[in-house]
N, C-alpha and C positions, 0 to 999 in steps of 0.2 A: 504494500499499499503505500502511495506517495504521500509525504505530509509535506506543508510548507516550510516545517523546520529542516527537511531533507533536501530539499529543493535549495533554500537558503545556503545551508552547507556547500551544496555541490557549485553554485555559482560563486559563492567566496572562495573555495578554493582554485576556482578557473581564474579570477582576478587575481588572486595573490601569487597563482603559476605565473601568469603573466607581469605582473608588475614586479614583482619580488620573488625573482625564483629561488633564491639565495634560502627565504623563509619557507618556499615550500619543500625544498630539500631538507631542511632542518626538521619540519614537521614529519615528514616520511621517515628519518632517520630515528625520531622519537618514537613513532609507532613501531616501529620494527624492535627498538631497544624494548619497549614497555611488552612487545609479545614474547620475547626473548626471555626477559624478567619473570613472565608469568609462567613460562614453561619450566623456567628453572625453579620458580617458588613450587609449583605442581611436585616436580621431582623429588625436592626437598621433603614436602610433606609427606610423598610417598615412600621414601627413604625411612622418615620416623614411625610412620605408622606399622611399616614391615618389621622394624627394630621394637616396637613397642608390642605387637602384637605375637612374636617368635621368642619373646625374652621370658624368661621362665624365673619365677622367685624374685628377688630384690633387685630392681633395674639398676638400683647404685653399684650392686656389687658385681655387675656384668661390666666390664672393663671394655669389652667392643661397644657395647651399647653406649658407654657414656663418650666413648672416643667418637663414634658416629653423629650422636648429639651434640658435641662441640665442635665438631667440624659443621656440621649442617648449621649451628647456632652463627659461626663466623661466615660462612657463605651467604648467609641469608641478609646479614648486617651487611656485608658487602655489597649486596645486590641490591639492598634497598638504598644506598647512600645516592644521593643526586636523582632519582625516580621523582619524575613532576616538576624538576624545576628545568625552567628554560637554560639553554647554554650562556654561559658567561655570568651566572648569579652563582651568589654562594649559599 
Protein backbone atom coordinates (compact mmCIF):
# COMPACT_ATOMS: atom_id res chain seq x y z
CA UNK A 1 0.00 0.00 0.00
CA UNK A 2 1.32 3.41 -0.94
CA UNK A 3 1.30 6.04 1.77
CA UNK A 4 1.95 9.78 1.54
CA UNK A 5 4.86 9.35 3.97
CA UNK A 6 6.41 6.68 1.76
CA UNK A 7 6.10 8.82 -1.34
CA UNK A 8 7.55 11.78 0.55
CA UNK A 9 10.54 9.67 1.65
CA UNK A 10 11.13 8.50 -1.92
CA UNK A 11 10.94 12.02 -3.31
CA UNK A 12 13.26 13.34 -0.61
CA UNK A 13 15.72 10.55 -1.43
CA UNK A 14 15.68 11.51 -5.11
CA UNK A 15 16.22 15.20 -4.33
CA UNK A 16 19.05 14.48 -1.89
CA UNK A 17 20.69 12.10 -4.38
CA UNK A 18 20.67 14.84 -7.04
CA UNK A 19 21.67 17.79 -4.87
CA UNK A 20 23.89 16.15 -2.23
CA UNK A 21 25.21 12.78 -3.47
CA UNK A 22 27.65 12.73 -0.53
CA UNK A 23 24.73 12.69 1.92
CA UNK A 24 22.97 9.99 -0.05
CA UNK A 25 26.12 7.86 0.01
CA UNK A 26 26.51 8.40 3.76
CA UNK A 27 22.86 7.46 4.30
CA UNK A 28 23.35 4.25 2.34
CA UNK A 29 26.47 3.40 4.36
CA UNK A 30 24.56 3.97 7.59
CA UNK A 31 21.76 1.70 6.40
CA UNK A 32 24.26 -1.07 5.58
CA UNK A 33 26.08 -0.59 8.89
CA UNK A 34 22.78 -0.73 10.78
CA UNK A 35 21.84 -3.98 9.05
CA UNK A 36 25.27 -5.48 9.84
CA UNK A 37 24.94 -4.45 13.49
CA UNK A 38 21.48 -6.04 13.72
CA UNK A 39 22.86 -9.26 12.23
CA UNK A 40 25.80 -9.29 14.65
CA UNK A 41 23.50 -8.62 17.60
CA UNK A 42 21.28 -11.52 16.55
CA UNK A 43 24.34 -13.79 16.36
CA UNK A 44 25.45 -12.68 19.84
CA UNK A 45 21.97 -13.27 21.25
CA UNK A 46 21.81 -16.73 19.66
CA UNK A 47 25.23 -17.62 21.06
CA UNK A 48 24.22 -16.50 24.56
CA UNK A 49 20.99 -18.50 24.37
CA UNK A 50 22.90 -21.57 23.18
CA UNK A 51 25.36 -21.25 26.08
CA UNK A 52 22.60 -20.74 28.63
CA UNK A 53 20.51 -23.64 27.35
CA UNK A 54 23.42 -26.08 27.24
CA UNK A 55 24.90 -25.07 30.59
CA UNK A 56 24.40 -27.49 33.46
CA UNK A 57 24.57 -26.49 37.09
CA UNK A 58 25.87 -23.10 38.14
CA UNK A 59 26.72 -21.12 35.03
CA UNK A 60 29.29 -19.08 36.99
CA UNK A 61 31.32 -22.25 37.49
CA UNK A 62 31.34 -23.04 33.75
CA UNK A 63 34.52 -21.30 32.60
CA UNK A 64 33.71 -21.73 28.91
CA UNK A 65 30.25 -20.19 29.35
CA UNK A 66 31.65 -17.25 31.33
CA UNK A 67 34.29 -16.63 28.63
CA UNK A 68 31.67 -16.66 25.86
CA UNK A 69 29.42 -14.30 27.81
CA UNK A 70 32.33 -11.94 28.49
CA UNK A 71 33.42 -11.89 24.84
CA UNK A 72 29.81 -11.35 23.76
CA UNK A 73 29.55 -8.42 26.15
CA UNK A 74 32.69 -6.86 24.68
CA UNK A 75 31.53 -7.40 21.09
CA UNK A 76 28.09 -6.01 21.83
CA UNK A 77 29.55 -2.90 23.49
CA UNK A 78 31.96 -2.38 20.60
CA UNK A 79 29.22 -2.77 18.00
CA UNK A 80 26.89 -0.37 19.75
CA UNK A 81 29.43 2.46 19.88
CA UNK A 82 28.48 5.11 17.39
CA UNK A 83 25.27 3.48 16.22
CA UNK A 84 22.75 6.10 15.30
CA UNK A 85 25.25 8.95 15.29
CA UNK A 86 25.86 10.90 12.11
CA UNK A 87 29.42 10.85 10.86
CA UNK A 88 31.61 13.54 12.35
CA UNK A 89 29.77 13.71 15.67
CA UNK A 90 30.89 12.53 19.07
